[in-house]
C-alpha positions as CSV (number, residue, x, y, z in Angstrom):
1,M,-80.4,-28.5,48.2
2,Y,-79.4,-27.1,44.7
3,S,-77.0,-28.8,42.6
4,L,-74.1,-26.8,41.3
5,K,-75.6,-27.2,38.0
6,S,-78.9,-26.0,38.7
7,L,-77.2,-22.9,40.4
8,L,-75.1,-22.2,37.3
9,I,-78.1,-22.7,35.1
10,G,-80.1,-20.3,37.2
11,A,-77.1,-17.7,37.4
12,A,-77.0,-17.7,33.4
13,L,-80.6,-17.1,33.1
14,A,-80.4,-14.3,35.5
15,C,-77.5,-12.9,33.4
16,A,-79.3,-13.2,30.0
17,V,-82.2,-11.4,31.5
18,L,-80.4,-8.7,33.4
19,G,-78.2,-8.4,30.2
20,A,-81.1,-7.6,27.9
21,T,-82.0,-4.5,30.2
22,A,-78.9,-3.3,31.6
23,P,-75.8,-1.9,29.9
24,K,-72.8,-4.2,29.9
25,T,-69.7,-3.8,31.8
26,Q,-66.2,-4.7,30.5
27,S,-62.6,-4.4,31.3
28,N,-59.8,-4.1,28.6
29,S,-57.3,-2.4,30.6
30,S,-54.4,-3.9,28.4
31,R,-55.6,-1.9,25.3
32,D,-55.9,1.6,24.8
33,L,-58.8,3.1,23.6
34,I,-58.5,2.6,19.8
35,D,-57.7,-1.0,20.2
36,T,-60.5,-1.3,22.4
37,V,-62.9,0.4,20.1
38,M,-61.8,-1.7,17.5
39,S,-62.6,-4.6,19.4
40,V,-66.2,-4.2,20.5
41,H,-67.5,-3.9,16.6
42,Q,-70.5,-1.7,17.8
43,F,-68.5,1.4,17.0
44,D,-67.2,1.0,13.3
45,T,-68.8,4.4,12.1
46,F,-67.0,6.1,15.2
47,L,-63.7,4.5,14.3
48,M,-64.0,5.5,10.6
49,L,-64.8,9.2,11.8
50,V,-61.7,9.1,14.4
51,R,-59.3,8.2,11.7
52,D,-60.6,10.6,9.1
53,A,-60.3,13.5,11.6
54,D,-56.7,12.3,12.6
55,L,-57.6,11.6,16.1
56,T,-56.2,8.0,16.2
57,F,-52.8,8.9,17.8
58,T,-54.4,11.0,20.5
59,L,-56.8,8.4,21.6
60,K,-54.3,5.7,21.1
61,D,-51.6,7.4,23.3
62,G,-52.9,10.2,24.9
63,G,-55.0,10.5,28.1
64,P,-56.5,9.5,30.1
65,F,-59.7,9.9,28.5
66,T,-63.3,9.3,28.6
67,V,-65.1,8.6,25.5
68,F,-68.9,8.5,24.8
69,A,-68.7,6.6,21.7
70,P,-72.2,6.5,19.7
71,T,-73.0,3.1,18.4
72,D,-73.3,2.2,14.8
73,D,-77.1,2.4,15.3
74,A,-76.9,6.1,16.8
75,F,-75.2,7.2,13.7
76,R,-77.9,5.4,11.5
77,A,-80.4,7.4,13.4
78,M,-79.1,10.7,12.6
79,P,-80.9,13.1,10.4
80,E,-80.3,12.2,6.6
81,G,-77.6,14.1,5.4
82,L,-75.8,15.5,8.6
83,L,-73.0,12.8,8.9
84,E,-72.4,13.6,5.6
85,Q,-72.2,17.0,6.0
86,I,-70.0,16.8,9.2
87,H,-67.9,14.2,7.8
88,G,-67.2,16.6,4.7
89,N,-65.5,19.4,6.8
90,K,-62.4,18.0,8.8
91,S,-62.5,21.0,11.1
92,R,-66.0,20.5,12.2
93,L,-65.7,16.6,12.2
94,R,-62.8,17.1,14.9
95,Q,-65.0,19.4,16.9
96,F,-68.1,16.8,16.6
97,L,-65.9,13.9,17.9
98,L,-64.0,16.1,20.5
99,H,-67.5,16.8,21.9
100,H,-67.8,13.1,22.8
101,I,-64.6,13.2,24.9
102,V,-64.0,14.2,28.4
103,R,-60.4,14.4,29.9
104,G,-59.9,11.9,32.9
105,S,-61.1,8.7,33.9
106,W,-65.0,8.7,34.6
107,S,-67.0,5.5,35.3
108,A,-70.5,5.8,34.3
109,E,-71.6,6.4,38.0
110,Q,-69.2,9.1,38.5
111,A,-70.4,10.9,35.0
112,V,-74.1,10.6,36.2
113,R,-73.3,12.0,39.6
114,A,-71.2,14.9,38.4
115,R,-74.2,16.1,36.3
116,S,-71.9,18.3,33.9
117,L,-68.8,17.0,32.3
118,P,-66.4,19.3,30.3
119,A,-65.9,17.9,26.7
120,V,-62.7,18.4,25.1
121,D,-64.1,20.7,22.5
122,G,-64.9,23.2,25.2
123,G,-68.6,22.3,25.5
124,H,-70.3,20.4,28.4
125,L,-71.8,17.1,28.5
126,Y,-74.8,16.8,30.9
127,T,-75.7,14.2,32.7
128,R,-78.7,12.8,34.9
129,N,-80.4,9.8,36.1
130,V,-83.7,8.9,34.9
131,N,-85.6,6.3,36.6
132,G,-82.3,4.5,37.4
133,H,-81.0,4.9,33.8
134,G,-77.9,7.1,33.3
135,L,-78.1,9.5,30.6
136,V,-75.7,11.8,28.8
137,G,-77.7,14.5,27.3
138,N,-80.7,12.3,25.7
139,A,-78.4,9.3,25.0
140,S,-78.5,6.1,27.3
141,F,-75.5,4.0,28.1
142,T,-75.6,1.0,26.1
143,I,-72.2,-0.4,27.2
144,T,-70.4,0.9,30.4
145,N,-67.2,1.2,32.2
146,I,-64.6,-0.5,29.6
147,H,-61.4,0.3,31.2
148,T,-58.5,0.7,28.8
149,S,-55.0,1.4,29.4
150,N,-55.6,5.1,28.9
151,G,-59.0,5.6,29.9
152,I,-62.8,4.5,29.9
153,L,-65.2,3.7,27.2
154,H,-68.9,3.9,27.1
155,G,-71.1,3.1,24.5
156,V,-74.1,5.6,24.2
157,S,-77.4,5.2,22.3
158,E,-77.6,8.6,20.3
159,V,-74.9,10.9,18.7
160,L,-74.1,13.8,21.2
161,M,-74.5,17.3,19.5
162,S,-72.9,20.6,20.9
163,R,-75.2,23.5,21.4
């Protein structure tokens, strides 16, 4: 018979292995989207852009929204100069950020099953399942289903560009 200690060690090892390959799921339902983005520390660039586009109030008090936030690594992977070009035009920056936001609360599973979600900018986010991994455009989920007081936050591996 296994001891409780050995079962806990085994569970911890399984979580470590699964955590390396599977997106994380969290809950932060007492915080709004902005406070949650601030607490995760993988979305500093996204947060800066939201502030510069004057969308903080919208994501703090509006909603519910589902936000597909690119990680800092996703922004670093953008073609050189593109982020600066977008950032230099406030109207374009707002449009760019609104393409990462959908009205309503969509779990990662619901979003992938929907196959197409209407982004707030008027475009569409196309989702699909490839070999058991959910994608939004070509971006994979890095963190999923962070429930907030006014929506759901997902981290994505790439910046979502409208067509």
